[in-house]
N, C-alpha and C positions, 0 to 999 in steps of 0.2 A: 298371887303364884307362878310357881316353877316349872319352864315344860315338863316334863315328865316322857318320855317317847313310848309308845305302846308295849309291851310285850305279845312278843306271836300269842296267836291266840290252842288253847291248847285242845287237844283230839290226834285223831291219828293223823297221816296224810295220804291223798291219795294218789293214786300211783299207775303210771304213762297205762303201763297192758289192761287198763277195766274201763278201757274203752273199744267200744263192739263196732264190727263190722256185719252188716247179714248183705250180700245179692238176690237178686228173687227174677226172674221170666216175666215178661209183661204175661199176663193169661190176656186168650186169645177170648174170651168170654167176660163182656165188665161186671159183673155179677160173683164170678167165680174169684176168689182168697187167689193175696199171692201166697208160693213157699215160696218162705225164706231158706236161704244154706247160711248158716257162720260160717265164716272165717277165722278159722283158728291158726294157720297158719302166715301168722303178719306181721309185720313188725314197722314203725316208725310214723304209724296212721295219725294223720295230717290233716283235718278238715277246714278249708279255706275262705273264709268269704270274706270276697272284696267288695267295694261299695260301689255298684254305677250313677257316676253325678250327672245331668247338664245344670248350666248354666242358666236362670235368668232373669242376671242384669240387665236395665235399661236405663238411663244417662238420671234418671229419681235413684238409682242406688250409687250415680255420684264415683265411678268406678273401681266400684267394692265387688265384691261377686256378691251372687244370689244363690248359689248352688242348693242345688237337693236332691235327695237322694231318690229315683227311679227304680232301682234292681237290684238284683248285686250278680254278681259270676262267683259262686260258689261251687270249688273241685276239692275231691277227696286225693290224697296222696300215700300211697303205701310198698312196703316190699312184699311179694307176698317169696314164700320158698316152694320150690316146685319140687312136692311129694307125691310119690308111687306107693300107693294101696295093694292088698293085696293082690289083683285083677292087675296088676301095671296101668293104672290110674290114674289122672290128676285127683284132687279133689271137686268132688265138683261144680260149687262153688270156683275156684279156676277157671275150667275149662268150659264153664257159662260165661266165666269173662275175656278169653281168649277169643269162644269162637264171638262176641259180641262188636269187638276190636279189628275179629280179619271178616267181617260178614261183610263188606263193601267189595271185598275180595275177587276182583276172576266171576262177574257174576254169579255173586254171591247173593245169599237170603234178605231183604235192607232189612225184613222186618224181624230180626234176630238179633239188629242193631243197635234198638235203648233199652238196656234192660231196668227194670228200679235197685234202688239199696237203702238202704236206713245204717245210720252209724247214731249209738250211745254210747250215755254210761254205764255201767252199773247201780251206784246206787247216788246218781248225780239227776236228777228228774227232768231238770228243764232241757239236757244238752240231751235229745234226741232227734232226730228226725227224720226224713224220706222222702227222699226224692229219686225223676225218671234221670238216669246218664247212659253217656256214650264211654264207651272201654277204650284207653289206646295203656302201654308197655314199652317195655324199652327193660333186655339184659341190663340185669346191674353185674352181677360175678361175672370174669371172663378170664380167670387165671387156669391152668388147666391145676390145680384141685380143690378150687373154690367150688362152696357149696352151690348151685343153682335156685335164685334168687330175682322174680322178674319183677323191676318197676312199674309198678300201676299206677292210669293217673281215670280216675270218674270226673266227667266233667259232668256238672249238672244241667235240664233243658232249660233252667230258670224255674221251677216249682217241686224250690225248697218246700217242706211243709211241718212244725212242729208237730208229731204227734208221739201218745202215750207210748211211756216207757218200757218199751217190753223184756227189761232185766226184774221191770216194779211192776206188773200187770201181769194177772192172773187173765189165761185165756183159757176160754173150752174144751 
C-alpha cells in the first residue's frame, strides 16, 4: 500500500473573531446572578493556560522525572479599543476592567479588585470557560495620531471551569 497524505477537512473555516469575552462584577449576595457585559471592541483575544507542575521523583525513578500537573496559570490577554458613547463614557465592560485594575490605588475599594470573566467560542461548544480575575492594563498606542487601545491582561484566581457555552445555550 502506498502512503497518501490526508486531504484537508472539508467545511467552513473558523474565524478568530468568533471568540467572545464577557465581564461581570462579583455579586454582593451569593444567590445573585452575574450581569455579564459583552466586550465587543477587542482584538487579539488570547486565552493562555500554562500547567503548574511538581516533581515527585524519588530514587526509584533512577534520575528520571516524575512530574505531575497540580494546577494551572490561566491568563487572557487582548487589546481593547477605547470608544466613547454618546454621553462621552467608555463602554461598561472597559470601565469595569479599569476600575478593577485600579481598585488598590490610594485607599481604593479592594472588594472591586476581583471581577468575573468568561471566554467562549460562537460555535465550538467545548471552548467555554468562566473564572474570576484580577486585571491589569497598559496603553498600546502612543503615537500622535494613533487610535487609543489598551492592552489588557486578566489573570485567573485559580478557579477556571468549563461552563455551558452562552452562545449555544438558551437562557430565560
